[in-house]
C-alpha positions in Angstrom: 49.6 344.9 170.3 48.1 342.3 172.6 48.2 339.8 169.8 52.0 340.2 169.4 52.5 339.8 173.2 50.4 336.6 173.2 52.5 335.2 170.3 55.7 336.1 172.1 54.5 334.5 175.3 53.4 331.4 173.4 56.8 331.1 171.7 58.6 331.4 175.0 56.3 328.8 176.5 56.9 326.3 173.7 60.7 326.8 173.9 60.7 326.4 177.7 58.6 323.2 177.4 60.8 321.8 174.7 63.9 322.4 176.8 62.3 320.7 179.8 61.3 317.7 177.7 64.8 317.5 176.2 66.3 317.4 179.7 63.8 314.7 180.7 64.4 312.5 177.7 67.4 310.5 179.0 65.6 309.7 182.2 62.4 308.6 180.4 64.3 306.5 177.9 66.4 304.8 180.6 63.2 304.0 182.5 61.6 302.5 179.5 64.6 300.3 178.8 64.9 299.1 182.4 61.2 298.2 182.5 61.6 296.2 179.2 64.6 294.4 180.6 62.9 293.4 183.8 59.7 292.2 181.9 61.9 290.1 179.6 64.0 288.5 182.3 61.2 287.2 184.5 59.2 284.3 183.0 55.4 284.3 183.3 55.4 280.9 185.0 57.2 282.6 188.0 53.9 284.1 189.1 52.0 280.8 189.5 54.4 279.7 192.2 53.9 282.7 194.5 50.1 283.1 194.6 48.3 281.3 197.5 44.6 281.8 196.7 44.3 284.0 199.8 42.3 287.1 199.0 44.4 289.6 201.0 47.8 288.0 200.5 47.2 287.5 196.7 46.0 291.1 196.3 49.1 292.4 198.2 51.6 290.2 196.3 49.9 291.1 193.0 50.1 294.8 193.8 53.7 294.4 194.9 54.8 292.6 191.7 52.7 294.9 189.5 54.4 297.9 191.1 57.8 296.6 190.2 57.0 295.7 186.7 55.4 298.8 185.2 53.5 298.7 181.9 50.9 300.3 179.8 47.1 299.6 179.8 47.0 298.0 176.3 49.5 295.3 177.1 48.1 294.8 180.6 44.9 293.3 179.2 46.9 290.7 177.2 49.1 290.0 180.1 46.2 289.6 182.4 44.5 287.1 180.1 47.7 285.0 180.0 48.0 285.0 183.8 44.3 283.9 184.1 45.0 281.1 181.6 47.9 279.9 183.8 45.5 279.6 186.8 46.3 282.7 188.7 43.3 284.0 190.7 41.3 287.0 189.5 42.1 289.0 192.6 45.9 288.7 192.0 45.5 289.5 188.4 43.3 292.5 189.1 45.8 293.8 191.7 48.7 293.2 189.4 47.3 295.0 186.3 45.9 298.0 188.4 49.3 298.5 190.1 51.2 297.7 186.8 49.6 300.7 185.2 49.3 303.1 188.2 52.3 302.4 190.5 55.9 302.5 189.3 58.7 301.6 191.6 61.2 301.2 188.7 60.4 304.7 187.3 60.2 306.3 190.8 63.6 307.9 190.6 62.7 309.5 187.3 59.3 310.6 188.6 60.9 312.1 191.7 63.5 314.0 189.6 60.8 315.4 187.4 57.9 316.0 189.7 59.5 316.1 193.2 60.4 313.4 195.7 57.5 314.0 198.1 54.8 314.0 195.3 56.3 310.9 193.6 56.3 308.9 196.9 52.9 310.0 198.0 51.4 309.3 194.5 52.9 305.8 194.4 51.9 304.9 197.9 48.3 306.1 197.3 48.2 304.1 194.0 49.6 301.0 195.8 46.9 301.1 198.5 44.1 301.7 196.0 45.3 298.9 193.8 44.7 296.5 196.7 41.3 298.1 197.4 40.2 298.0 193.8 41.2 294.3 193.5 39.3 293.3 196.6 36.2 295.4 195.6 36.3 293.9 192.1 36.2 290.3 193.6 33.5 291.2 196.1 31.3 292.8 193.4 31.8 289.9 191.0 30.9 287.5 193.8 27.6 289.4 194.3 26.8 289.3 190.6 27.4 285.5 190.3 
């Protein structure tokens, strides 16, 4: 008897999850398309003109830009390598890729709709601050190692 109840509960859970995912699908798809569009429209050479080699300013700017252009971890490594080849400082690149993966201003409306406005804002603000901290700590640790 308990086994039948467990199966019915599992079936209801799967159906409810599938309906929720189906409702979220248009939001997720539109977010992915918007991110792709922004990443395509802004050339990589744009970044070399805005970084000043100042540890705090570059980490802030890198975090801000990375927050706007969201991406996934796999492509962030390739993108980071290209930015370093163009002469952008390691602190800016570190801040950029950390925030690119963890903060998402573009997908914030979708995240707020699905997870709640307060949670989405708090999570993104925390990730933004920690992206700057991680970038600065990375540079300080690498400076000690060298």
